[in-house]
C-alpha positions in Angstrom: 11.9 23.6 -7.9 9.6 25.0 -5.2 9.6 28.4 -7.0 8.5 26.7 -10.3 5.7 24.9 -8.4 4.5 28.1 -6.9 4.6 29.9 -10.2 2.6 27.2 -12.0 0.1 27.2 -9.1 -0.3 31.0 -9.6 -0.8 30.5 -13.3 -3.5 27.9 -12.7 -5.1 30.1 -10.0 -5.2 33.1 -12.4 -6.3 31.0 -15.4 -3.2 31.6 -17.5 -2.8 27.9 -17.7 -5.5 25.3 -17.7 -5.2 21.7 -16.4 -5.5 18.9 -19.0 -8.8 17.2 -19.2 -12.0 17.0 -21.1 -15.8 17.5 -20.9 -18.3 14.7 -21.4 -21.6 15.1 -23.1 -23.3 16.2 -19.9 -20.9 19.1 -19.4 -18.8 17.4 -16.6 -15.1 18.0 -16.6 -12.8 15.0 -16.1 -9.1 15.4 -15.4 -6.5 13.7 -17.5 -4.5 13.1 -14.3 -7.4 11.9 -12.2 -5.1 9.5 -10.3 -3.3 12.4 -8.7 -6.4 13.9 -7.0 -8.7 12.7 -4.3 -12.1 14.4 -4.9 -15.7 13.4 -5.6 -16.4 12.5 -9.2 -18.1 15.2 -11.3 -21.9 15.2 -11.3 -24.6 17.4 -12.8 -24.7 19.5 -9.7 -20.9 19.8 -9.3 -19.5 19.4 -12.8 -16.2 21.1 -12.1 -15.1 19.3 -8.9 -12.1 17.8 -10.6 -11.1 21.1 -12.2 -11.2 22.8 -8.9 -8.9 20.1 -7.4 -6.5 20.5 -10.3 -6.0 24.1 -9.5 -4.5 23.5 -6.1 -0.9 23.6 -4.9 -1.2 20.0 -3.7 -2.0 19.0 -7.2 0.9 20.9 -8.7 3.2 19.2 -6.2 1.8 15.8 -7.1 2.3 16.4 -10.8 5.9 17.5 -10.2 6.6 14.3 -8.2 4.8 11.9 -10.5 6.5 13.1 -13.7 9.8 13.9 -12.0 9.8 17.5 -13.4 13.1 19.3 -13.4 12.0 22.5 -15.1 9.0 24.8 -15.2 8.3 23.8 -18.8 8.1 20.1 -17.9 5.8 21.0 -15.0 3.5 23.0 -17.3 3.4 20.2 -19.8 2.5 17.7 -17.1 -0.4 19.8 -15.8 
């Protein structure tokens, strides 16, 4: 499973896959899995703070553990 985690991390890093979330009316991006990250909330001066946190290896590992992923496809769907 570690190989799948690293592959999904590389996909996030290289922008082949995007984390799930949405923008609000002020242009701030909020993660759909916000409970899995520990980062400052988005603000006007830092609107992508959660997006940056969702592109880390730590986040991919947290998603794999939270959703008990057993394949790379399950992991990509959880992101």
